[in-house]
C-alpha positions in Angstrom: -22.2 -14.2 6.8 -20.5 -11.3 4.5 -19.7 -8.4 6.8 -17.7 -6.1 4.1 -18.3 -2.6 3.6 -19.1 -2.0 0.0 -17.7 1.8 0.3 -14.4 0.6 1.8 -14.1 -1.6 -1.5 -15.4 0.7 -3.3 -12.3 2.8 -2.3 -9.8 0.2 -2.5 -10.8 -0.8 -5.9 -9.8 3.5 -6.7 -6.6 2.9 -4.4 -5.4 -0.1 -6.5 -6.1 1.1 -9.6 -4.3 4.3 -8.8 -1.2 2.3 -8.3 -1.8 0.6 -11.3 -2.0 3.5 -13.3 0.4 5.9 -12.2 3.4 2.4 -12.2 2.1 1.4 -15.9 4.7 4.5 -16.7 3.1 8.4 -16.9 6.6 9.9 -16.4 6.4 13.1 -18.2 3.1 13.8 -16.5 3.8 15.5 -13.6 1.1 17.2 -12.1 -1.2 13.7 -12.9 2.3 11.8 -10.9 1.7 14.4 -7.5 -1.8 14.4 -7.6 -1.7 9.9 -7.7 1.6 10.1 -5.5 -0.3 12.0 -2.8 -3.3 9.8 -2.2 -3.1 6.3 -3.5 -0.2 4.8 -0.7 -2.1 6.9 2.3 -5.5 5.5 1.0 -4.9 2.0 1.9 -3.5 2.5 5.3 -6.0 4.8 6.2 -8.6 2.1 4.9 -7.1 -0.7 7.2 -7.2 1.8 10.1 -10.3 2.8 9.6 -11.2 -1.1 11.1 -8.6 -1.4 14.2 -11.1 -0.4 17.0 -12.0 -4.3 17.3 -9.9 -5.2 20.7 -7.6 -8.5 20.2 -4.5 -10.0 21.8 -1.6 -8.2 21.5 0.1 -12.0 20.3 -3.0 -13.5 18.7 -3.6 -10.2 16.2 0.3 -10.3 15.3 0.1 -14.0 14.3 -3.2 -12.8 12.0 -0.9 -10.1 10.3 1.6 -12.6 10.0 -0.7 -15.1 8.3 -3.0 -12.1 6.3 0.5 -9.9 5.5 3.7 -11.5 5.1 2.4 -15.2 4.2 0.6 -13.2 1.5 3.9 -11.2 0.8 6.3 -14.7 1.2 4.1 -15.9 -1.6 4.4 -13.2 -4.1 7.6 -12.7 -4.0 8.2 -16.0 -5.0 6.5 -15.0 -8.4 7.8 -11.5 -8.6 11.9 -12.6 -7.1 12.4 -14.7 -10.5 10.4 -12.5 -12.4 12.7 -9.4 -11.6 15.8 -11.0 -12.3 14.3 -12.1 -15.5 13.7 -8.2 -16.1 17.3 -7.6 -15.0 18.7 -10.5 -17.2 16.6 -9.9 -20.2 18.0 -5.8 -19.7 21.5 -6.6 -19.2 23.7 -3.0 -18.4 25.6 -3.2 -14.9 22.6 -4.3 -12.9 22.7 -7.7 -14.5 26.5 -7.8 -14.1 26.1 -7.2 -10.4 23.5 -9.0 -10.2 25.1 -12.5 -12.0 29.0 -11.7 -9.4 26.2 -11.8 -6.4 23.3 -14.0 -7.4 24.7 -17.1 -5.6 25.6 -15.4 -2.4 23.2 -15.7 0.6 22.7 -12.5 1.1 21.3 -11.7 -2.2 17.8 -13.7 -1.2 18.0 -12.1 2.4 18.1 -8.2 0.9 15.5 -9.4 -1.5 13.4 -11.6 0.7 14.0 -8.9 3.8 12.5 -6.3 1.5 16.7 -4.3 1.7 16.3 -4.5 -1.9 13.0 -1.9 -2.6 12.8 -3.4 -6.5 12.2 -7.0 -5.8 8.9 -7.9 -4.8 7.2 -4.3 -6.5 4.9 -2.4 -4.5 4.3 -5.2 -1.9 6.8 -3.8 0.1 3.7 -2.1 1.0 1.5 -5.4 2.8 5.1 -5.6 5.4 5.1 -2.0 5.9 1.7 -2.9 6.3 2.9 -4.9 8.7 4.8 -2.7 11.1 2.2 -0.1 10.8 -0.3 -2.4 12.7 1.9 -3.7 15.5 3.0 -0.7 15.9 -0.3 0.4 16.3 -1.6 -1.9 18.8 1.5 -1.6 21.2 1.0 1.4 22.1 -2.7 1.0 21.8 -1.5 -1.7 24.9 0.5 0.4 26.4 -1.0 3.9 26.7 -4.0 1.0 28.3 -1.5 0.1 30.9 -0.1 3.9 31.8 -4.0 4.4 31.9 -4.4 1.4 34.7 -6.5 -0.9 32.9 -7.3 -4.0 33.5 -3.9 -5.6 30.8 -2.4 -8.9 31.0 1.4 -9.5 31.7 1.7 -11.0 28.6 0.6 -8.2 26.1 2.4 -6.1 28.2 5.5 -7.0 27.5 4.8 -8.1 24.1 3.9 -4.9 23.5 7.3 -3.4 24.7 8.7 -5.9 22.8 7.4 -4.8 19.5 7.8 -1.5 19.5 11.7 -1.5 20.4 11.5 -3.8 17.8 10.2 -1.2 15.6 12.9 1.5 17.1 15.8 -1.2 16.3 14.0 -1.3 12.9 14.2 2.2 12.0 17.5 3.1 13.9 19.0 0.4 11.8 17.0 2.3 8.3 18.8 5.5 9.1 22.0 5.1 10.7 23.0 1.7 8.9 21.0 2.1 5.9 19.0 -1.5 6.1 16.0 -1.8 4.9 14.2 -4.2 6.6 10.6 -4.6 6.3 10.4 -0.7 4.7 10.1 -0.1 8.2 10.9 3.6 7.3 7.9 3.9 5.3 5.4 2.7 8.1 6.6 5.1 10.3 6.2 7.8 7.6 2.8 6.2 6.9 1.7 5.2 10.6 -0.2 8.9 11.0 -2.4 7.8 8.2 -3.7 4.7 10.1 -4.2 6.9 13.6 -6.2 9.0 11.3 -8.6 6.0 9.9 -9.1 4.8 13.8 -9.4 8.1 14.9 -12.4 9.4 12.6 -15.6 9.6 13.4 -17.9 6.9 11.5 -21.0 8.9 11.1 -18.5 11.1 8.5 -19.3 8.5 6.2 -23.3 8.6 6.3 -23.6 9.1 2.3 -25.9 12.0 3.0 -26.6 14.8 -0.3 -24.2 17.0 2.5 -21.2 14.8 2.8 -20.9 14.4 -1.4 -20.8 18.0 -1.8 -18.2 18.2 1.5 -16.9 15.4 -0.2 -16.4 17.4 -3.4 -14.9 20.6 -1.5 -12.1 18.6 -0.9 -10.7 16.1 -3.5 -10.6 19.7 -5.6 -8.7 21.3 -2.0 -6.6 17.4 -2.3 -5.8 18.4 -6.1 -4.5 22.0 -5.5 -2.2 22.0 -2.9 -0.9 18.3 -4.7 -0.1 20.0 -7.7 1.7 22.2 -5.8 3.1 20.2 -3.6 5.1 18.0 -6.4 5.3 14.1 -6.4 5.8 12.2 -3.1 6.6 8.4 -2.7 6.3 6.8 0.4 8.8 4.1 -0.2 11.8 6.1 -1.2 11.6 9.2 1.5 10.8 11.9 -0.8 7.9 14.0 0.1 7.9 16.4 -2.0 8.1 20.8 -1.6 7.1 20.0 2.1 7.2 17.5 4.4 4.1 19.4 6.7 2.4 19.8 3.7 2.6 16.1 2.1 0.7 15.2 5.4 -2.0 17.7 5.4 -2.3 16.8 1.3 -2.6 13.2 2.1 -5.6 13.5 5.4 -7.0 15.5 2.8 -7.2 13.3 -0.3 -8.7 10.3 2.4 -11.2 12.4 3.9 -12.2 13.9 0.6 -12.2 10.2 -1.3 -13.4 8.3 1.7 -16.4 11.0 2.0 -17.0 10.3 -1.6 -16.9 6.8 -1.9 -19.2 6.3 1.1 -21.7 8.8 -0.8 -21.2 6.8 -3.8 -22.7 3.1 -1.8 -26.3 3.4 -2.8 -24.8 2.3 -6.5 -23.9 -0.9 -7.1 -21.0 -1.0 -9.0 -20.0 -4.7 -9.2 -16.5 -4.4 -10.9 -15.2 -1.9 -8.2 -16.6 -4.6 -5.8 -14.9 -7.6 -7.1 -12.0 -4.8 -7.9 -11.6 -3.8 -3.8 -12.6 -7.9 -2.8 -8.9 -8.6 -4.6 -7.2 -6.2 -4.2 -4.5 -7.9 -2.7 -3.8 -10.0 -5.6 -3.5 -7.3 -7.8 -1.1 -5.6 -5.4 1.0 -8.9 -5.7 0.7 -8.9 -9.1 0.0 -6.8 -11.7 4.0 -5.2 -11.8 4.1 -8.8 -13.9 1.8 -7.2 -16.4 2.6 -3.4 -16.5 6.2 -4.8 -17.8 4.8 -7.7 -20.2 2.5 -5.0 -21.6 4.4 -2.5 -21.7 7.6 -4.9 -23.7 4.9 -6.3 -26.6 3.6 -2.3 -27.0 7.5 -0.9 -26.9 8.4 -1.4 -30.6 5.1 0.5 -31.4 5.1 3.3 -29.0 8.7 2.9 -28.0 9.3 4.6 -24.2 6.6 6.8 -24.4 3.1 5.5 -24.5 -0.2 7.7 -24.5 -1.9 8.9 -21.9 -5.2 7.0 -22.5 -3.4 3.3 -23.8 -1.8 3.3 -20.2 -5.8 4.6 -18.6 -6.6 1.2 -20.8 -3.7 -1.4 -19.9 -3.9 -0.2 -16.5 -8.0 -1.4 -16.4 -7.1 -4.0 -18.1 -4.5 -5.7 -15.9 -7.1 -4.5 -13.0 -9.1 -7.3 -14.3 -6.7 -9.9 -15.8 -5.4 -9.8 -11.7 -9.6 -10.1 -10.4 -9.6 -13.3 -12.8 -6.8 -14.5 -11.5 -7.8 -14.1 -7.7 -10.7 -15.9 -8.4 -10.4 -18.9 -10.5 -7.0 -19.5 -8.9 -4.6 -17.0 -6.5 -7.9 -17.1 -3.5 -7.5 -21.0 -2.8 -3.9 -20.5 -2.6 -4.1 -17.0 0.0 -4.5 -17.7 3.5 -8.2 -16.6 4.6 
């Protein structure tokens, strides 16, 4: 039985393409960078929060998240970390010398697997952040239910308290000791978008003509806000010109794109559907192909590739990752 929501897959496809396009190397296009970075990661979190209504026992749900988020992170890490080491070795310089001197130490490998090294595994830091977000949301919901004197098992309540304490300890280690485990700082920054997705009324995405007009107006507003607020990076804690405006920008962007694609659900867009379904594989592998393509084209274009070339490369990389997902990767990823 297929329970997938078409417009969610379309929106995921759009978000993952923005991720690939941005990381393909669009430096120098300041306005475009601002428009992309304001929404590409928040949109993923928002769409995940949209399905946060189903109630499960906290331990059972956390085990499910480990299966669907942490295990894929480990699998992709086994591909990305060796690739990252090879790239650093080829590039040479002080980073390579430092890597060679530390590569035999346990700290070197632990920093990469536990995301203390932000550049070790590329964008899959998001999987760890989303795991933390879902754990935190679920724990707060359980504690809230207990406060409201709803019937909850003691196991769930204590599990929720432990999860919240773990999140707070990790955040403290991040802020005070600069130990960036499980992208906890990004998780707290992105948490409001998950909450928004969980609370937004479903009738807002009914696909009506009125909704389409509303989405276009919101999208224009988002573009205006994002260009004026500047570049945002949730994994590096760079929040544009204003922390408050950043969240206004993200909310407007998420709602505009989600509403737009809910209106486009009536159309059968197979490529977007496939890309949305296999967005996890694209997230995990695209950085490898970006590096390969940029290295291959460097002799022709140098470091600055034309924007249309980057767009074409991004689209082609997405297709390659979807093909790999359907021929190999989906067989090893947890179902």
